[in-house]
Every structure is written in structure tokens, then in C-alpha cells.
C-alpha positions in Angstrom: 44.2 64.1 -113.2 41.2 64.2 -115.4 42.5 61.3 -117.5 42.9 59.1 -114.5 39.3 59.7 -113.5 38.1 59.1 -117.0 40.2 55.9 -117.3 38.9 54.6 -114.0 35.3 55.2 -114.8 35.5 53.9 -118.4 37.3 50.7 -117.1 34.5 50.2 -114.5 31.9 50.8 -117.2 33.5 48.4 -119.6 33.4 45.5 -117.1 30.2 46.6 -115.4 27.6 44.1 -114.3 25.6 46.8 -112.6 23.4 49.4 -114.1 24.7 52.2 -111.8 28.2 53.0 -110.7 29.0 55.6 -108.0 32.6 56.7 -107.7 33.5 59.2 -104.9 36.0 61.8 -106.1 37.6 64.8 -104.6 39.7 67.7 -105.8 37.9 68.6 -109.0 36.6 72.0 -108.1 36.7 73.4 -111.7 33.3 73.3 -113.3 34.8 73.0 -116.8 36.8 70.0 -115.7 33.7 68.3 -114.3 31.8 69.1 -117.5 34.7 67.7 -119.6 34.6 64.4 -117.7 30.8 64.1 -117.9 30.8 64.7 -121.6 33.5 62.0 -122.1 31.6 59.5 -120.0 28.2 60.1 -121.8 29.9 59.7 -125.2 30.9 56.1 -124.3 28.9 53.3 -125.8 26.7 51.7 -123.1 26.5 54.8 -120.9 23.0 56.1 -120.4 23.8 59.1 -118.3 26.5 60.6 -116.0 26.3 63.2 -113.3 27.9 64.6 -110.2 25.8 64.2 -107.1 25.7 66.6 -104.1 28.4 64.5 -102.3 30.9 65.1 -105.1 30.7 61.6 -106.5 30.4 60.7 -110.2 27.3 58.6 -110.8 27.2 56.7 -114.1 24.0 54.9 -115.2 24.6 52.2 -117.8 22.2 51.1 -120.5 20.5 47.8 -119.9 22.3 44.8 -121.3 25.8 45.8 -120.4 27.9 42.9 -119.0 
């Protein structure tokens, strides 16, 4: 399940024309799973930051200049 989320967010980040991507996600209640996904996202080139908001959505902020 984690890999599907990572793949979706990385694919969105790779084609991004936006500086912020918000992807609602449910079913990930494990804190270590969430931390794993966030670490993988922030390790990607072009990703400024990644977090999970109060609504349970992943929010990825891209570095300026991504197209």
C-alpha cells in the first residue's frame, strides 16, 4: 500500500506544474508508515517539503522551477 502512495505522489511531483500538491489519503494509521512515506518524498529531487495535514492528506511543496 505504501508503494502505491509513493508512486502516485512521485509521479505527480515529476509532472508538476504547481508548487503544492495535496493528495487526500486514508487508511494509513501507522505513524511509522507515514514517516516512511514522508522521508521518501522529501528525498526526491525537486521536493521542498512533505507533511500530513490534519485532514489526513499528504501535502507536498515543490521547489520553484519544477515543470
